C-alpha positions in Angstrom: 90.3 194.4 131.6 89.7 194.4 128.2 91.0 191.6 126.3 94.4 192.0 123.8 92.8 191.0 120.1 95.2 190.6 117.3 95.2 189.0 113.7 96.8 186.3 113.1 100.3 186.6 111.4 100.1 183.6 109.1 96.3 183.7 108.0 94.8 186.4 109.7 92.3 185.0 111.8 91.1 187.7 114.5 92.3 185.8 118.1 92.7 186.7 121.2 96.3 187.2 122.9 96.3 185.5 126.7 98.3 182.8 128.2 95.8 180.1 127.2 96.9 180.1 123.4 100.0 177.8 123.7 100.4 178.8 120.1 100.3 182.8 120.1 100.9 185.1 118.0 99.5 182.2 116.0 95.8 181.1 116.3 97.0 177.5 115.7 99.9 175.1 115.6 99.0 174.6 111.5 100.0 178.6 111.2 103.1 178.6 113.7 104.5 175.6 112.1 104.3 177.2 108.6 105.7 180.4 109.4 108.8 177.6 110.8 108.4 176.5 107.6 109.4 179.4 105.7 112.2 180.4 108.2 113.3 177.0 107.7 113.4 177.0 103.6 115.2 180.8 103.8 111.9 182.0 102.2 112.2 184.5 105.7 115.1 186.3 106.2 116.7 189.6 108.0 118.5 191.9 106.1 121.5 192.6 106.7 123.0 195.9 106.4 126.1 196.2 105.2 128.5 197.7 107.6 130.7 200.9 106.6 134.3 201.1 106.7 135.8 204.1 107.9 139.2 205.6 108.0 141.1 206.2 111.4 
């Protein structure tokens, strides 16, 4: 069985995706915490699409 290899979304380091990595998809706790901090400070946002008003 071939192991899945991905890049850490924070630093780009190549890592093996498996259950022994408690920080996946990140390579380390540091990268995971940096990402969490970005969400907490609202540097990352999920855009909300405006709801269209319909005349019914």
